[in-house]
Structures are given as C-alpha cells and as structure tokens.
C-alpha positions, 0 to 999 in steps of 0.5 A, spaced: 695 114 677 700 118 673 700 113 668 692 112 667 692 120 666 697 120 661 693 114 657 687 118 658 689 125 655 693 121 650 687 118 647 683 124 648 688 128 643 688 122 638 680 123 638 680 130 637 685 130 631 681 125 627 679 127 620 672 126 617 672 122 610 674 125 604 667 125 601 664 130 607 669 135 606 668 136 599 661 138 599 656 138 593 659 139 586 656 144 581 653 139 577 650 135 583 647 142 585 644 143 578 641 137 578 638 138 584 635 144 582 632 141 576 629 136 579 626 141 584 623 145 578 620 139 575 616 138 581 614 145 583 613 148 576 607 144 575 604 145 582 605 152 581 601 152 575 595 148 578 595 153 584 595 159 579 590 155 574 585 154 580 586 161 583 584 164 576 578 159 575 575 161 582 576 169 581 573 168 574 567 165 576 566 170 581 567 176 576 562 172 572 557 172 577 557 179 578 557 180 571 551 176 570 547 180 576 549 187 573 546 184 566 540 182 570 539 188 573 540 193 567 535 188 563 530 189 568 531 197 568 531 197 560 524 193 560 521 197 565 523 204 561 518 201 556 517 199 549 517 207 547 523 208 550 527 202 547 524 204 540 528 210 540 534 206 542 534 201 536 541 198 534 547 197 538 548 203 544 553 204 550 549 203 556 555 205 561 560 202 565 559 199 572 565 198 577 564 193 582 570 190 587 575 195 583 573 191 576 570 195 571 564 192 567 562 195 560 555 195 559 552 195 552 544 195 549 542 191 543 535 193 541 532 189 535 526 188 531 523 181 534 519 176 530 525 175 525 524 182 522 532 182 521 532 176 516 526 178 512 525 186 513 520 186 507 515 181 512 518 185 518 514 186 525 515 191 530 510 188 535 516 186 539 523 188 540 529 183 542 532 186 547 539 184 550 544 187 555 552 185 553 557 186 559 564 185 558 570 185 563 578 184 563 579 177 563 583 174 569 590 173 568 593 166 570 593 159 569 597 155 563 596 161 558 598 167 563 604 169 559 600 169 552 596 175 549 590 171 550 589 173 558 588 181 555 582 179 552 575 180 555 570 176 558 562 176 556 556 175 559 549 177 555 542 176 557 536 177 553 528 178 553 523 180 548 519 186 549 512 187 546 510 193 543 503 196 544 500 199 538 499 206 542 507 206 542 507 206 534 504 213 531 500 211 526 501 218 523 509 217 522 513 212 519 518 206 520 524 204 517 527 198 518 535 197 515 538 190 514 546 191 512 549 184 509 555 182 506 555 179 499 553 172 502 547 175 505 550 175 512 548 180 517 554 185 519 554 188 526 557 195 528 555 198 522 553 206 523 547 207 519 544 214 518 537 216 515 536 223 512 530 226 511 531 229 504 526 234 505 528 237 512 535 235 512 533 231 519 537 225 521 537 219 525 543 215 526 544 208 529 549 202 529 546 195 527 545 189 531 549 183 531 544 181 526 546 187 522 539 191 522 537 197 525 530 200 526 528 207 526 521 208 528 516 214 529 519 218 524 516 223 519 513 220 513 516 222 507 522 221 503 529 218 506 536 217 504 540 211 508 547 211 508 551 205 512 558 206 514 563 201 517 570 203 520 576 198 520 
C-alpha cells in the first residue's frame, strides 16, 4: 500500500511540474499585433463608412421632406396673399426662417414677371408673375466626404407657380418699370440691388434681381425715374 501511494504522489508531482510549449509562453510579438490591428481596420473602416453614409442619406431625405412641406405651405400663403401684394415684393427677398426638429430652414421669395418678360423686357408682360419659394438648410455631415469642407454647404428645395395679375391690380394712372441686369454676354445677373429714384420727388424703390436678373417696379408714379444697379462681391 505504501509503495502505491508513493508512486501516485510522485506521478502527480511530475505532472504538476510540466511546462507549456515555448510558443505559448512568449505570446504575440509587436509585429503580429500590428498586423492583426491592420487587418481589423481594413474590415471595419469600409463598414463604418457604409453605415455612416446610410444614416446620412436617411437623415438628408427626412430633412428634404420637411423642407418640401415648408416650401409648399409658404408658396400657398404667398399665392393667397394675391397678385397685388406680390407686385410689391418683386425680386428676391427674405421670407424668414422656420425651425423644425431643431433644424433651421431659411426661406426666400422670388417674384419675377412671367411670360418671358425678363428675357425680352421690351415685349414684357405683367399679366402673370413667376413666384418661387427657396428653402435652404445645412447639409447633414456624413458619408465618405464627412471630413471635407463640402459637408458644410447647404441643401436646397424650390417650388414655383404662376400667379395671374388681374387688370384691377395694375393702376392705369401709374407706371411700371421692368429692369433686366445682364453681363457682357447677355446672361442675367441675380442678387443685384436695383434702386429706382423719382427725379422729381426723390422717392425711391429698391429690389434685388431674380436669378434671371430682372426686377419689376409696379404701380409707381408716372414721371422721370433714374435707375442704379449695385452688386457686392
């Protein structure tokens, strides 16, 4: 019995003293660790870009839907105001700011003579107005260009319609001035401040040209007027 116990104890001690192979003791080298990290990055970075791009696209689509709804509502309000009111808002003017879901949407109103009047002022018509609402908001950062300056730009939604101008909205005893601002090549110049001055009384009317480069001053006193155009930048 004593011999058997001694053998068992000796065998247990020898098993306890066994060493692991050399490769399991040294672990991973620095080079192996760096290679593993590089492989991990190669897999994760494209995946992260795809997820970021998908989230950005979804958010951008939702913001565009909101902007379209805002533009539609504002355009309806402008049309409901009537042609007489719109005649006094000719050109490019601010229509305020609307905030939805923590996002600020900037609205701008563009009112121009319709029927090609801007392109041919000598044959222009004030029987209708081309009315547009521009809505801009900050572009959602994300996607493959998130680190570039392009994600700081704005996105844009526009909605337009034509509004008839009844004869009753044009005072036959007063006059109309249609101004078109172009460059040397004949291209319309937008966002130009145009000021018309009555040379007899000194009264002034100002408006900013539309994207086609024209502005309309309706229902102004008949007489001699001087016109000046000024563009900044």
